[in-house]
Biotite code that builds the C-alpha atoms (Angstrom):
import biotite.structure as struc

atoms = struc.array([
    struc.Atom([0.000, 0.000, 0.000], chain_id="A", res_id=1, res_name="MET", atom_name="CA", element="C"),
    struc.Atom([1.248, 3.493, -0.902], chain_id="A", res_id=2, res_name="THR", atom_name="CA", element="C"),
    struc.Atom([-0.046, 6.955, -0.098], chain_id="A", res_id=3, res_name="ILE", atom_name="CA", element="C"),
    struc.Atom([0.262, 9.083, -3.248], chain_id="A", res_id=4, res_name="LEU", atom_name="CA", element="C"),
    struc.Atom([-0.218, 12.839, -3.095], chain_id="A", res_id=5, res_name="THR", atom_name="CA", element="C"),
    struc.Atom([-0.581, 14.729, -6.368], chain_id="A", res_id=6, res_name="LEU", atom_name="CA", element="C"),
    struc.Atom([0.361, 18.406, -6.092], chain_id="A", res_id=7, res_name="VAL", atom_name="CA", element="C"),
    struc.Atom([-0.389, 21.000, -8.734], chain_id="A", res_id=8, res_name="ARG", atom_name="CA", element="C"),
    struc.Atom([2.508, 23.422, -9.226], chain_id="A", res_id=9, res_name="HIS", atom_name="CA", element="C"),
    struc.Atom([2.411, 26.991, -7.888], chain_id="A", res_id=10, res_name="GLY", atom_name="CA", element="C"),
    struc.Atom([1.173, 29.971, -9.838], chain_id="A", res_id=11, res_name="GLU", atom_name="CA", element="C"),
    struc.Atom([2.891, 31.357, -12.941], chain_id="A", res_id=12, res_name="THR", atom_name="CA", element="C"),
    struc.Atom([2.316, 34.650, -14.743], chain_id="A", res_id=13, res_name="ASP", atom_name="CA", element="C"),
    struc.Atom([0.347, 32.726, -17.371], chain_id="A", res_id=14, res_name="TRP", atom_name="CA", element="C"),
    struc.Atom([-1.889, 31.247, -14.633], chain_id="A", res_id=15, res_name="ASN", atom_name="CA", element="C"),
    struc.Atom([-2.587, 34.690, -13.196], chain_id="A", res_id=16, res_name="SER", atom_name="CA", element="C"),
    struc.Atom([-3.302, 36.003, -16.711], chain_id="A", res_id=17, res_name="GLY", atom_name="CA", element="C"),
    struc.Atom([-5.653, 33.113, -17.542], chain_id="A", res_id=18, res_name="GLY", atom_name="CA", element="C"),
    struc.Atom([-3.447, 31.823, -20.365], chain_id="A", res_id=19, res_name="ARG", atom_name="CA", element="C"),
    struc.Atom([-3.140, 28.175, -21.396], chain_id="A", res_id=20, res_name="ILE", atom_name="CA", element="C"),
    struc.Atom([0.359, 26.874, -20.665], chain_id="A", res_id=21, res_name="GLN", atom_name="CA", element="C"),
    struc.Atom([0.328, 23.224, -21.632], chain_id="A", res_id=22, res_name="GLY", atom_name="CA", element="C"),
    struc.Atom([3.839, 22.039, -22.393], chain_id="A", res_id=23, res_name="SER", atom_name="CA", element="C"),
    struc.Atom([5.199, 25.601, -22.685], chain_id="A", res_id=24, res_name="THR", atom_name="CA", element="C"),
    struc.Atom([7.802, 25.943, -19.934], chain_id="A", res_id=25, res_name="ASP", atom_name="CA", element="C"),
    struc.Atom([6.639, 28.947, -17.893], chain_id="A", res_id=26, res_name="ILE", atom_name="CA", element="C"),
    struc.Atom([8.384, 29.504, -14.512], chain_id="A", res_id=27, res_name="PRO", atom_name="CA", element="C"),
    struc.Atom([6.770, 30.143, -11.138], chain_id="A", res_id=28, res_name="LEU", atom_name="CA", element="C"),
    struc.Atom([6.125, 33.732, -10.160], chain_id="A", res_id=29, res_name="ASN", atom_name="CA", element="C"),
    struc.Atom([6.576, 35.102, -6.625], chain_id="A", res_id=30, res_name="ASP", atom_name="CA", element="C"),
    struc.Atom([2.996, 34.195, -5.703], chain_id="A", res_id=31, res_name="THR", atom_name="CA", element="C"),
    struc.Atom([3.646, 30.622, -6.857], chain_id="A", res_id=32, res_name="GLY", atom_name="CA", element="C"),
    struc.Atom([6.774, 30.398, -4.714], chain_id="A", res_id=33, res_name="ARG", atom_name="CA", element="C"),
    struc.Atom([4.826, 31.667, -1.684], chain_id="A", res_id=34, res_name="ALA", atom_name="CA", element="C"),
    struc.Atom([2.073, 29.101, -2.371], chain_id="A", res_id=35, res_name="GLN", atom_name="CA", element="C"),
    struc.Atom([4.692, 26.354, -2.545], chain_id="A", res_id=36, res_name="ALA", atom_name="CA", element="C"),
    struc.Atom([6.261, 27.446, 0.764], chain_id="A", res_id=37, res_name="ARG", atom_name="CA", element="C"),
    struc.Atom([2.830, 27.477, 2.437], chain_id="A", res_id=38, res_name="GLU", atom_name="CA", element="C"),
    struc.Atom([1.998, 23.983, 1.156], chain_id="A", res_id=39, res_name="LEU", atom_name="CA", element="C"),
    struc.Atom([5.496, 22.822, 2.154], chain_id="A", res_id=40, res_name="ALA", atom_name="CA", element="C"),
    struc.Atom([4.809, 23.757, 5.785], chain_id="A", res_id=41, res_name="GLU", atom_name="CA", element="C"),
    struc.Atom([1.569, 21.768, 5.736], chain_id="A", res_id=42, res_name="THR", atom_name="CA", element="C"),
    struc.Atom([3.158, 18.714, 4.123], chain_id="A", res_id=43, res_name="LEU", atom_name="CA", element="C"),
    struc.Atom([6.200, 18.847, 6.429], chain_id="A", res_id=44, res_name="ALA", atom_name="CA", element="C"),
    struc.Atom([3.866, 18.550, 9.422], chain_id="A", res_id=45, res_name="ALA", atom_name="CA", element="C"),
    struc.Atom([1.732, 15.862, 7.760], chain_id="A", res_id=46, res_name="GLU", atom_name="CA", element="C"),
    struc.Atom([4.713, 13.744, 6.675], chain_id="A", res_id=47, res_name="TYR", atom_name="CA", element="C"),
    struc.Atom([6.816, 14.210, 9.833], chain_id="A", res_id=48, res_name="ALA", atom_name="CA", element="C"),
    struc.Atom([8.437, 10.895, 10.728], chain_id="A", res_id=49, res_name="GLY", atom_name="CA", element="C"),
    struc.Atom([7.353, 9.203, 7.484], chain_id="A", res_id=50, res_name="ARG", atom_name="CA", element="C"),
    struc.Atom([9.499, 8.136, 4.561], chain_id="A", res_id=51, res_name="ASP", atom_name="CA", element="C"),
    struc.Atom([8.576, 10.120, 1.471], chain_id="A", res_id=52, res_name="VAL", atom_name="CA", element="C"),
    struc.Atom([9.807, 10.207, -2.109], chain_id="A", res_id=53, res_name="VAL", atom_name="CA", element="C"),
    struc.Atom([9.221, 13.346, -4.172], chain_id="A", res_id=54, res_name="ILE", atom_name="CA", element="C"),
    struc.Atom([9.054, 13.311, -7.970], chain_id="A", res_id=55, res_name="VAL", atom_name="CA", element="C"),
    struc.Atom([7.988, 16.001, -10.403], chain_id="A", res_id=56, res_name="SER", atom_name="CA", element="C"),
    struc.Atom([7.338, 16.920, -13.974], chain_id="A", res_id=57, res_name="SER", atom_name="CA", element="C"),
    struc.Atom([10.456, 18.212, -15.667], chain_id="A", res_id=58, res_name="ASP", atom_name="CA", element="C"),
    struc.Atom([8.784, 21.534, -16.549], chain_id="A", res_id=59, res_name="LEU", atom_name="CA", element="C"),
    struc.Atom([10.294, 24.322, -14.432], chain_id="A", res_id=60, res_name="SER", atom_name="CA", element="C"),
    struc.Atom([7.079, 25.390, -12.650], chain_id="A", res_id=61, res_name="ARG", atom_name="CA", element="C"),
    struc.Atom([6.592, 21.864, -11.268], chain_id="A", res_id=62, res_name="ALA", atom_name="CA", element="C"),
    struc.Atom([10.300, 21.256, -10.679], chain_id="A", res_id=63, res_name="ALA", atom_name="CA", element="C"),
    struc.Atom([10.717, 24.422, -8.596], chain_id="A", res_id=64, res_name="GLU", atom_name="CA", element="C"),
    struc.Atom([7.546, 23.681, -6.609], chain_id="A", res_id=65, res_name="THR", atom_name="CA", element="C"),
    struc.Atom([8.917, 20.189, -5.886], chain_id="A", res_id=66, res_name="ALA", atom_name="CA", element="C"),
    struc.Atom([12.288, 21.623, -4.788], chain_id="A", res_id=67, res_name="ASP", atom_name="CA", element="C"),
    struc.Atom([10.555, 23.915, -2.293], chain_id="A", res_id=68, res_name="ILE", atom_name="CA", element="C"),
    struc.Atom([8.519, 20.991, -0.906], chain_id="A", res_id=69, res_name="LEU", atom_name="CA", element="C"),
    struc.Atom([11.574, 18.709, -0.711], chain_id="A", res_id=70, res_name="ALA", atom_name="CA", element="C"),
    struc.Atom([13.584, 21.328, 1.178], chain_id="A", res_id=71, res_name="ASP", atom_name="CA", element="C"),
    struc.Atom([10.843, 21.638, 3.811], chain_id="A", res_id=72, res_name="ALA", atom_name="CA", element="C"),
    struc.Atom([10.590, 17.847, 4.126], chain_id="A", res_id=73, res_name="LEU", atom_name="CA", element="C"),
    struc.Atom([14.348, 17.470, 4.498], chain_id="A", res_id=74, res_name="GLY", atom_name="CA", element="C"),
    struc.Atom([14.830, 15.501, 1.296], chain_id="A", res_id=75, res_name="THR", atom_name="CA", element="C"),
    struc.Atom([15.534, 16.004, -2.394], chain_id="A", res_id=76, res_name="THR", atom_name="CA", element="C"),
    struc.Atom([13.532, 15.419, -5.537], chain_id="A", res_id=77, res_name="VAL", atom_name="CA", element="C"),
    struc.Atom([14.393, 11.910, -6.675], chain_id="A", res_id=78, res_name="SER", atom_name="CA", element="C"),
    struc.Atom([13.270, 12.208, -10.314], chain_id="A", res_id=79, res_name="ARG", atom_name="CA", element="C"),
    struc.Atom([12.119, 14.719, -12.939], chain_id="A", res_id=80, res_name="ARG", atom_name="CA", element="C"),
    struc.Atom([9.677, 12.793, -15.078], chain_id="A", res_id=81, res_name="MET", atom_name="CA", element="C"),
    struc.Atom([8.623, 13.908, -18.579], chain_id="A", res_id=82, res_name="PRO", atom_name="CA", element="C"),
    struc.Atom([5.606, 11.599, -18.168], chain_id="A", res_id=83, res_name="GLY", atom_name="CA", element="C"),
    struc.Atom([4.212, 14.021, -15.579], chain_id="A", res_id=84, res_name="LEU", atom_name="CA", element="C"),
    struc.Atom([4.284, 17.028, -17.943], chain_id="A", res_id=85, res_name="GLN", atom_name="CA", element="C"),
    struc.Atom([1.106, 18.969, -18.604], chain_id="A", res_id=86, res_name="GLU", atom_name="CA", element="C"),
    struc.Atom([-1.046, 18.082, -21.576], chain_id="A", res_id=87, res_name="ARG", atom_name="CA", element="C"),
    struc.Atom([0.252, 19.661, -24.763], chain_id="A", res_id=88, res_name="SER", atom_name="CA", element="C"),
    struc.Atom([-2.477, 22.021, -25.981], chain_id="A", res_id=89, res_name="TYR", atom_name="CA", element="C"),
    struc.Atom([-1.045, 22.415, -29.475], chain_id="A", res_id=90, res_name="GLY", atom_name="CA", element="C"),
    struc.Atom([-2.274, 25.553, -31.240], chain_id="A", res_id=91, res_name="ASP", atom_name="CA", element="C"),
    struc.Atom([-4.073, 26.752, -28.080], chain_id="A", res_id=92, res_name="ALA", atom_name="CA", element="C"),
    struc.Atom([-0.943, 27.263, -25.961], chain_id="A", res_id=93, res_name="GLU", atom_name="CA", element="C"),
    struc.Atom([-0.674, 30.892, -24.923], chain_id="A", res_id=94, res_name="GLY", atom_name="CA", element="C"),
    struc.Atom([-4.373, 31.653, -25.567], chain_id="A", res_id=95, res_name="MET", atom_name="CA", element="C"),
    struc.Atom([-6.556, 33.147, -22.873], chain_id="A", res_id=96, res_name="ASP", atom_name="CA", element="C"),
    struc.Atom([-9.701, 31.253, -21.856], chain_id="A", res_id=97, res_name="ALA", atom_name="CA", element="C"),
    struc.Atom([-12.238, 33.476, -23.697], chain_id="A", res_id=98, res_name="PRO", atom_name="CA", element="C"),
    struc.Atom([-10.258, 33.237, -26.950], chain_id="A", res_id=99, res_name="THR", atom_name="CA", element="C"),
    struc.Atom([-10.015, 29.468, -26.523], chain_id="A", res_id=100, res_name="PHE", atom_name="CA", element="C"),
    struc.Atom([-13.784, 29.169, -26.066], chain_id="A", res_id=101, res_name="TYR", atom_name="CA", element="C"),
    struc.Atom([-14.479, 31.457, -29.016], chain_id="A", res_id=102, res_name="GLU", atom_name="CA", element="C"),
    struc.Atom([-12.060, 29.514, -31.231], chain_id="A", res_id=103, res_name="THR", atom_name="CA", element="C"),
    struc.Atom([-12.612, 25.895, -30.150], chain_id="A", res_id=104, res_name="TYR", atom_name="CA", element="C"),
    struc.Atom([-15.799, 25.786, -28.073], chain_id="A", res_id=105, res_name="GLY", atom_name="CA", element="C"),
    struc.Atom([-16.303, 24.131, -24.658], chain_id="A", res_id=106, res_name="PRO", atom_name="CA", element="C"),
    struc.Atom([-13.136, 22.984, -22.931], chain_id="A", res_id=107, res_name="TRP", atom_name="CA", element="C"),
    struc.Atom([-14.103, 19.308, -22.529], chain_id="A", res_id=108, res_name="HIS", atom_name="CA", element="C"),
    struc.Atom([-15.166, 18.893, -26.172], chain_id="A", res_id=109, res_name="ALA", atom_name="CA", element="C"),
    struc.Atom([-12.619, 21.107, -27.937], chain_id="A", res_id=110, res_name="ALA", atom_name="CA", element="C"),
    struc.Atom([-10.739, 19.641, -30.881], chain_id="A", res_id=111, res_name="ASP", atom_name="CA", element="C"),
    struc.Atom([-7.506, 21.657, -30.913], chain_id="A", res_id=112, res_name="VAL", atom_name="CA", element="C"),
    struc.Atom([-5.005, 21.117, -33.743], chain_id="A", res_id=113, res_name="PRO", atom_name="CA", element="C"),
    struc.Atom([-1.793, 19.602, -32.402], chain_id="A", res_id=114, res_name="GLY", atom_name="CA", element="C"),
    struc.Atom([-3.169, 18.967, -28.898], chain_id="A", res_id=115, res_name="ALA", atom_name="CA", element="C"),
    struc.Atom([-2.454, 15.735, -27.049], chain_id="A", res_id=116, res_name="GLU", atom_name="CA", element="C"),
    struc.Atom([-5.601, 13.628, -26.706], chain_id="A", res_id=117, res_name="THR", atom_name="CA", element="C"),
    struc.Atom([-7.104, 13.017, -23.272], chain_id="A", res_id=118, res_name="TRP", atom_name="CA", element="C"),
    struc.Atom([-6.635, 9.210, -23.414], chain_id="A", res_id=119, res_name="PRO", atom_name="CA", element="C"),
    struc.Atom([-2.939, 9.695, -24.191], chain_id="A", res_id=120, res_name="VAL", atom_name="CA", element="C"),
    struc.Atom([-2.558, 12.141, -21.274], chain_id="A", res_id=121, res_name="VAL", atom_name="CA", element="C"),
    struc.Atom([-4.185, 9.638, -18.920], chain_id="A", res_id=122, res_name="ARG", atom_name="CA", element="C"),
    struc.Atom([-2.105, 6.702, -20.126], chain_id="A", res_id=123, res_name="GLU", atom_name="CA", element="C"),
    struc.Atom([1.120, 8.714, -19.848], chain_id="A", res_id=124, res_name="ARG", atom_name="CA", element="C"),
    struc.Atom([0.254, 9.996, -16.360], chain_id="A", res_id=125, res_name="ALA", atom_name="CA", element="C"),
    struc.Atom([-0.684, 6.576, -15.001], chain_id="A", res_id=126, res_name="LEU", atom_name="CA", element="C"),
    struc.Atom([2.467, 4.990, -16.432], chain_id="A", res_id=127, res_name="ALA", atom_name="CA", element="C"),
    struc.Atom([4.701, 7.665, -14.870], chain_id="A", res_id=128, res_name="ALA", atom_name="CA", element="C"),
    struc.Atom([2.974, 7.395, -11.479], chain_id="A", res_id=129, res_name="LEU", atom_name="CA", element="C"),
    struc.Atom([3.202, 3.590, -11.537], chain_id="A", res_id=130, res_name="ALA", atom_name="CA", element="C"),
    struc.Atom([6.922, 3.917, -12.253], chain_id="A", res_id=131, res_name="GLU", atom_name="CA", element="C"),
    struc.Atom([7.385, 6.437, -9.418], chain_id="A", res_id=132, res_name="ALA", atom_name="CA", element="C"),
    struc.Atom([5.522, 4.230, -6.925], chain_id="A", res_id=133, res_name="VAL", atom_name="CA", element="C"),
    struc.Atom([7.326, 1.046, -8.035], chain_id="A", res_id=134, res_name="ALA", atom_name="CA", element="C"),
    struc.Atom([10.751, 2.657, -7.685], chain_id="A", res_id=135, res_name="SER", atom_name="CA", element="C"),
    struc.Atom([10.067, 4.098, -4.208], chain_id="A", res_id=136, res_name="ALA", atom_name="CA", element="C"),
    struc.Atom([11.533, 2.209, -1.244], chain_id="A", res_id=137, res_name="PRO", atom_name="CA", element="C"),
    struc.Atom([9.125, -0.175, 0.434], chain_id="A", res_id=138, res_name="GLU", atom_name="CA", element="C"),
    struc.Atom([6.912, 1.666, 2.914], chain_id="A", res_id=139, res_name="GLY", atom_name="CA", element="C"),
    struc.Atom([7.646, 5.116, 1.444], chain_id="A", res_id=140, res_name="ALA", atom_name="CA", element="C"),
    struc.Atom([4.863, 7.473, 0.429], chain_id="A", res_id=141, res_name="ASP", atom_name="CA", element="C"),
    struc.Atom([5.092, 9.417, -2.846], chain_id="A", res_id=142, res_name="VAL", atom_name="CA", element="C"),
    struc.Atom([4.484, 13.090, -3.564], chain_id="A", res_id=143, res_name="ILE", atom_name="CA", element="C"),
    struc.Atom([4.267, 13.868, -7.294], chain_id="A", res_id=144, res_name="ALA", atom_name="CA", element="C"),
    struc.Atom([4.265, 17.501, -8.431], chain_id="A", res_id=145, res_name="VAL", atom_name="CA", element="C"),
    struc.Atom([2.540, 17.884, -11.779], chain_id="A", res_id=146, res_name="ALA", atom_name="CA", element="C"),
    struc.Atom([-0.085, 19.942, -13.602], chain_id="A", res_id=147, res_name="HIS", atom_name="CA", element="C"),
    struc.Atom([-3.816, 20.627, -13.457], chain_id="A", res_id=148, res_name="GLY", atom_name="CA", element="C"),
    struc.Atom([-5.121, 18.834, -16.549], chain_id="A", res_id=149, res_name="ALA", atom_name="CA", element="C"),
    struc.Atom([-2.925, 15.795, -15.945], chain_id="A", res_id=150, res_name="LEU", atom_name="CA", element="C"),
    struc.Atom([-4.030, 15.561, -12.291], chain_id="A", res_id=151, res_name="ILE", atom_name="CA", element="C"),
    struc.Atom([-7.689, 15.903, -13.363], chain_id="A", res_id=152, res_name="ARG", atom_name="CA", element="C"),
    struc.Atom([-7.247, 12.899, -15.665], chain_id="A", res_id=153, res_name="GLU", atom_name="CA", element="C"),
    struc.Atom([-5.802, 10.830, -12.810], chain_id="A", res_id=154, res_name="VAL", atom_name="CA", element="C"),
    struc.Atom([-8.647, 11.869, -10.501], chain_id="A", res_id=155, res_name="ILE", atom_name="CA", element="C"),
    struc.Atom([-11.230, 10.908, -13.144], chain_id="A", res_id=156, res_name="MET", atom_name="CA", element="C"),
    struc.Atom([-9.543, 7.526, -13.560], chain_id="A", res_id=157, res_name="PHE", atom_name="CA", element="C"),
    struc.Atom([-9.357, 6.884, -9.806], chain_id="A", res_id=158, res_name="ALA", atom_name="CA", element="C"),
    struc.Atom([-12.988, 7.880, -9.149], chain_id="A", res_id=159, res_name="THR", atom_name="CA", element="C"),
    struc.Atom([-14.586, 6.419, -12.298], chain_id="A", res_id=160, res_name="ASP", atom_name="CA", element="C"),
    struc.Atom([-15.448, 9.943, -13.426], chain_id="A", res_id=161, res_name="GLY", atom_name="CA", element="C"),
    struc.Atom([-17.191, 11.039, -10.209], chain_id="A", res_id=162, res_name="ALA", atom_name="CA", element="C"),
    struc.Atom([-14.561, 13.770, -9.663], chain_id="A", res_id=163, res_name="PHE", atom_name="CA", element="C"),
    struc.Atom([-13.753, 16.459, -10.499], chain_id="A", res_id=164, res_name="PRO", atom_name="CA", element="C"),
    struc.Atom([-17.364, 17.565, -10.635], chain_id="A", res_id=165, res_name="ARG", atom_name="CA", element="C"),
    struc.Atom([-18.489, 19.863, -13.436], chain_id="A", res_id=166, res_name="GLU", atom_name="CA", element="C"),
    struc.Atom([-17.381, 23.434, -12.785], chain_id="A", res_id=167, res_name="GLY", atom_name="CA", element="C"),
    struc.Atom([-14.595, 22.478, -10.359], chain_id="A", res_id=168, res_name="GLU", atom_name="CA", element="C"),
    struc.Atom([-10.943, 23.326, -10.778], chain_id="A", res_id=169, res_name="ARG", atom_name="CA", element="C"),
    struc.Atom([-7.727, 22.396, -8.984], chain_id="A", res_id=170, res_name="LEU", atom_name="CA", element="C"),
    struc.Atom([-6.068, 25.532, -7.556], chain_id="A", res_id=171, res_name="PRO", atom_name="CA", element="C"),
    struc.Atom([-2.345, 26.127, -7.806], chain_id="A", res_id=172, res_name="ASN", atom_name="CA", element="C"),
    struc.Atom([-0.460, 24.244, -5.065], chain_id="A", res_id=173, res_name="CYS", atom_name="CA", element="C"),
    struc.Atom([-3.482, 22.109, -4.228], chain_id="A", res_id=174, res_name="SER", atom_name="CA", element="C"),
    struc.Atom([-2.907, 18.542, -3.049], chain_id="A", res_id=175, res_name="ALA", atom_name="CA", element="C"),
    struc.Atom([-5.084, 15.503, -3.778], chain_id="A", res_id=176, res_name="THR", atom_name="CA", element="C"),
    struc.Atom([-4.243, 12.284, -1.935], chain_id="A", res_id=177, res_name="THR", atom_name="CA", element="C"),
    struc.Atom([-4.884, 8.633, -2.775], chain_id="A", res_id=178, res_name="PHE", atom_name="CA", element="C"),
    struc.Atom([-4.275, 5.263, -1.176], chain_id="A", res_id=179, res_name="ARG", atom_name="CA", element="C"),
    struc.Atom([-2.969, 2.772, -3.732], chain_id="A", res_id=180, res_name="LEU", atom_name="CA", element="C"),
    struc.Atom([-3.298, -0.910, -2.963], chain_id="A", res_id=181, res_name="ASP", atom_name="CA", element="C"),
    struc.Atom([-2.295, -2.948, -6.002], chain_id="A", res_id=182, res_name="GLY", atom_name="CA", element="C"),
    struc.Atom([-4.586, -1.793, -8.804], chain_id="A", res_id=183, res_name="ASP", atom_name="CA", element="C"),
    struc.Atom([-7.088, -0.273, -6.361], chain_id="A", res_id=184, res_name="ARG", atom_name="CA", element="C"),
    struc.Atom([-7.204, 3.528, -5.953], chain_id="A", res_id=185, res_name="TRP", atom_name="CA", element="C"),
    struc.Atom([-9.025, 5.253, -3.089], chain_id="A", res_id=186, res_name="GLU", atom_name="CA", element="C"),
    struc.Atom([-9.200, 9.053, -2.946], chain_id="A", res_id=187, res_name="MET", atom_name="CA", element="C"),
    struc.Atom([-8.498, 10.225, 0.612], chain_id="A", res_id=188, res_name="LEU", atom_name="CA", element="C"),
    struc.Atom([-8.372, 14.015, 0.140], chain_id="A", res_id=189, res_name="ALA", atom_name="CA", element="C"),
    struc.Atom([-9.681, 16.061, -2.765], chain_id="A", res_id=190, res_name="TYR", atom_name="CA", element="C"),
    struc.Atom([-8.606, 19.609, -3.630], chain_id="A", res_id=191, res_name="ALA", atom_name="CA", element="C"),
    struc.Atom([-11.207, 20.670, -6.205], chain_id="A", res_id=192, res_name="GLY", atom_name="CA", element="C"),
    struc.Atom([-13.007, 23.976, -5.727], chain_id="A", res_id=193, res_name="VAL", atom_name="CA", element="C"),
    struc.Atom([-15.816, 25.675, -7.622], chain_id="A", res_id=194, res_name="ALA", atom_name="CA", element="C"),
    struc.Atom([-14.629, 27.763, -10.545], chain_id="A", res_id=195, res_name="SER", atom_name="CA", element="C"),
])
């Protein structure tokens, strides 16, 4: 059995401006660093006395968030995993939300040229998380710092589509926790909030 906590990276300037980042490598801003430090304090208390392995996406906003968390937990980030990168949004990267809607329609049904498909995002995310959990020492919990759309796909997989509910989003530096027992996923803590 493993406790797996999925953390969304801290805020970037594109987050605050409502722009779609996808696989574009946008760094944290000062607000994002403060969010990461605040979450780090919470996780340091929660994980005190427990073995924990931290992994992250290799995009800088997730990598820096993971470094801040690792420092507070007295460890280092064990791996930067391309499999935990955000969904590539193809031609929509850099667009603001209203332009996206006007150009492609509703988020969940949009067909964006060059974008990674949702099934591919899910498969990639689950494979990377399985690898991270399998390579962790026995008895260690795993914290994986990744991205909003990727984490949403994992949550939908783990809850058979019950979460996230329509109109909910995962805030920057939110944490969603699961218990993994073989192939069985149980969501223990959910970070979704109304949009």
